[in-house]
C-alpha positions in Angstrom: -11.1 1.2 5.3 -14.4 1.3 6.8 -15.7 -1.8 8.1 -19.1 -3.1 9.1 -18.2 -6.0 10.7 -15.4 -7.1 12.8 -15.1 -10.8 12.0 -13.9 -11.4 8.6 -11.4 -9.7 6.6 -11.6 -6.1 4.9 -11.7 -7.2 0.9 -9.0 -4.3 0.9 -6.8 -5.5 3.7 -4.2 -6.2 0.8 -5.1 -3.6 -1.5 -4.8 -0.8 0.9 -2.0 -2.2 3.7 -0.2 -4.9 1.9 -1.2 -7.2 4.9 -3.5 -10.2 3.2 -4.8 -12.8 5.7 -3.4 -16.6 5.4 -3.9 -19.5 7.5 -0.5 -18.9 9.3 -1.6 -15.3 10.5 -1.1 -11.7 8.8 1.6 -11.7 5.8 3.0 -9.0 3.7 6.0 -10.4 1.6 7.7 -13.2 4.1 6.7 -11.9 6.8 3.9 -13.3 8.7 2.4 -12.1 12.3 -0.1 -15.2 14.3 -3.8 -13.5 14.7 -6.4 -15.4 17.7 -9.1 -17.4 16.0 -11.5 -17.4 15.1 -10.8 -13.4 13.0 -11.3 -10.7 14.5 -10.6 -6.7 13.6 -9.4 -5.7 17.1 -6.5 -8.7 17.1 -5.3 -7.5 13.9 -5.6 -3.6 15.0 -3.6 -4.0 17.7 -0.8 -6.4 16.4 0.2 -4.8 13.2 -0.5 -1.5 15.5 -3.2 -0.2 13.4 -5.7 2.8 15.4 -9.5 0.7 15.4 -12.1 2.9 15.7 -15.3 2.8 16.1 -18.1 5.2 15.6 -22.2 3.3 17.0 -24.5 5.8 15.9 -23.5 5.0 12.3 -22.4 0.9 13.3 -19.1 1.1 11.3 -15.6 0.8 12.0 -12.2 2.8 10.8 -9.5 0.7 10.4 -5.8 3.1 10.2 -2.5 2.6 8.5 -0.2 0.8 10.4 1.4 3.5 12.8 4.8 1.6 14.1 2.9 1.5 17.1 3.0 5.4 18.4 -0.6 6.0 16.9 -1.4 9.9 17.9 -2.2 11.1 21.4 -4.3 14.8 19.9 -4.6 16.5 17.5 -3.0 19.6 18.6 0.2 20.5 16.4 3.4 21.3 18.2 5.4 24.5 18.2 6.3 25.2 14.9 8.2 28.0 13.3 8.8 28.1 9.0 10.3 30.7 6.4 7.6 31.4 4.7 7.8 32.0 0.5 9.7 35.7 1.1 11.9 33.9 3.3 10.5 35.9 6.4 9.8 33.1 10.3 6.6 32.6 10.4 4.7 30.9 13.9 1.8 29.3 13.2 1.1 30.1 17.3 -0.3 33.4 14.8 -2.9 31.9 13.5 -4.0 30.3 16.8 -8.1 30.5 17.4 -8.4 30.8 13.4 -9.4 27.4 10.4 -5.7 26.2 8.9 -5.8 24.3 6.0 -2.9 22.9 6.2 -0.8 21.1 2.5 2.8 19.3 3.2 4.5 18.0 0.7 7.2 16.6 -0.1 9.8 15.0 -3.9 10.2 11.8 -2.2 
């Protein structure tokens, strides 16, 4: 979610995450996480394990999805070798130095 202020709950918070801000804190179903008063998105992000990034040039913040406390530390792909559509093993390392667009899909 893109935010312009940190002192009020994002309007799309419930729709995008399922979390609702109530007097008792951030709540989803029967679970409530206490929040500091007055409300601060940085506190919400920290307590729910959501990354919060500031773009100073544009004066906006981006609040990402919950990461279970394990946010990505880099955008580097680990060593992966997968079968191609002919069943031959293909190493993603062979594409190093070129731009790659990757799509992943799962039926579940």
